[in-house]
C-alpha positions in Angstrom: 87.1 114.7 130.2 83.4 113.7 130.1 82.9 115.8 126.9 84.6 113.0 125.1 81.7 110.7 126.0 78.9 113.1 125.0 77.2 112.8 121.7 75.7 115.6 119.7 73.6 115.3 116.6 75.9 115.2 113.5 76.0 118.3 111.3 76.7 116.0 108.3 73.7 114.2 106.9 73.6 110.4 107.6 71.6 108.0 105.4 68.0 107.6 106.5 68.5 104.1 107.9 71.1 101.3 107.8 70.3 97.6 108.0 72.9 96.8 110.5 73.2 93.1 109.9 73.8 93.8 106.2 76.5 96.4 107.0 78.5 94.0 109.1 81.4 92.1 107.5 84.5 93.2 105.6 85.0 96.6 103.9 88.2 97.5 102.0 89.3 101.1 102.4 89.4 102.5 98.9 90.3 106.0 99.8 90.3 108.2 102.9 91.1 111.5 104.5 93.2 109.6 107.1 93.6 109.9 110.8 97.3 110.1 111.9 97.2 106.3 112.5 96.1 105.6 108.9 98.6 107.8 107.1 100.6 105.7 104.6 98.2 102.7 105.0 98.3 99.8 102.5 95.8 97.0 102.3 93.6 98.8 104.9 90.5 96.8 105.8 87.7 97.3 108.3 85.7 94.3 109.7 82.5 94.7 111.7 80.8 92.2 113.9 77.6 92.9 115.7 77.7 91.5 119.3 74.6 90.3 121.2 74.8 93.4 123.4 74.5 95.7 120.4 78.2 96.7 120.3 80.0 96.6 117.0 83.3 94.8 117.4 85.6 96.4 114.9 88.9 95.1 113.5 91.0 97.5 111.4 94.1 96.1 109.7 96.7 97.8 107.6 100.3 97.6 106.5 102.0 100.9 107.2 104.3 102.2 104.5 104.1 99.3 102.0 102.7 96.0 101.0 105.6 94.2 102.6 105.4 96.0 106.0 104.2 94.2 109.1 100.4 94.1 109.5 99.1 96.3 112.3 95.7 95.9 113.9 93.3 98.1 116.0 90.1 97.0 117.7 87.8 99.9 118.4 84.3 99.3 119.7 81.4 100.9 117.8 78.1 101.8 119.3 75.0 102.9 117.5 73.6 106.2 118.6 69.9 105.6 119.4 67.3 107.3 117.2 69.6 107.5 114.2 68.3 104.7 112.1 71.6 102.8 112.9 73.4 105.3 110.7 75.4 107.2 113.4 77.9 105.4 115.5 80.5 106.3 118.0 83.9 104.5 117.8 85.9 104.1 120.9 89.6 103.6 120.5 90.5 104.6 124.1 88.3 105.2 127.1 86.5 107.6 127.6 86.9 109.2 124.1 84.3 108.2 121.4 84.7 109.5 117.9 81.8 110.3 115.6 81.2 107.9 112.7 78.4 108.8 110.3 77.3 106.6 107.5 76.6 109.2 104.8 76.1 106.9 101.9 75.6 103.2 101.3 74.4 101.8 98.0 71.4 99.5 97.7 73.5 96.4 97.6 75.6 97.3 100.6 78.7 97.0 98.5 80.0 100.6 98.7 79.8 103.2 101.5 81.1 106.5 102.6 81.8 107.3 106.2 82.1 110.9 107.3 82.3 113.2 110.3 80.7 116.5 111.1 84.1 118.2 111.3 84.8 117.1 107.7 88.3 116.2 109.0 88.2 112.5 108.1 86.3 110.4 105.6 86.4 106.9 104.2 85.3 105.5 100.9 84.9 101.7 101.4 83.8 98.7 99.4 83.3 95.0 99.7 86.0 94.5 97.1 89.5 95.9 97.0 88.8 98.1 94.0 85.8 99.8 92.4 85.0 101.1 88.9 86.5 104.6 88.3 83.0 106.0 87.6 81.9 104.9 91.1 85.0 106.5 92.6 84.4 109.8 90.9 80.8 109.7 92.0 82.0 109.3 95.6 84.3 112.2 95.3 81.4 114.3 94.1 79.4 113.2 97.1 82.2 114.2 99.5 82.4 117.6 97.8 78.7 118.1 98.2 79.0 117.3 101.9 81.5 120.2 102.2 84.7 118.2 102.2 88.0 119.5 100.8 89.6 116.6 99.0 93.1 118.1 99.3 94.1 115.4 101.8 92.2 112.5 100.2 94.4 109.5 99.5 93.6 106.4 97.6 94.7 103.4 99.7 96.8 101.0 97.7 95.2 97.5 97.8 96.9 94.3 96.5 95.2 91.0 97.0 95.8 88.2 97.6 98.5 89.2 99.9 
């Protein structure tokens, strides 16, 4: 049971450093290799808020199955792994299990990011806007391939705003 709390260095390369305050805020999920909870997500959005104690309060919202479905929300707690330039986090959905969360790409303006995992089982392409240019999307797909991801299960998340 305690193995769920342990953290090992990621085998997927994180960015060198993240300016945590700049990373906070709203991110639209453009595409993902989803967890079971995120399958068939519409209007998926992650919001991060840095607490005074260093924890990252996270709010994930989605509509499951369509734009008219009821909104569902989760509130995992993120924690930065010390010594990682704030680029490796753990996300805790239920105690004592913490999931690896590695910021593998963030652009200079902090407007687009890729989150990955060492297992290459899940990934998230996110942006500050509900859509991104196709050239950017294709570049992110190439980045994921270069990280060793199979894109077979990658899914673009339908986004329609305003709701």
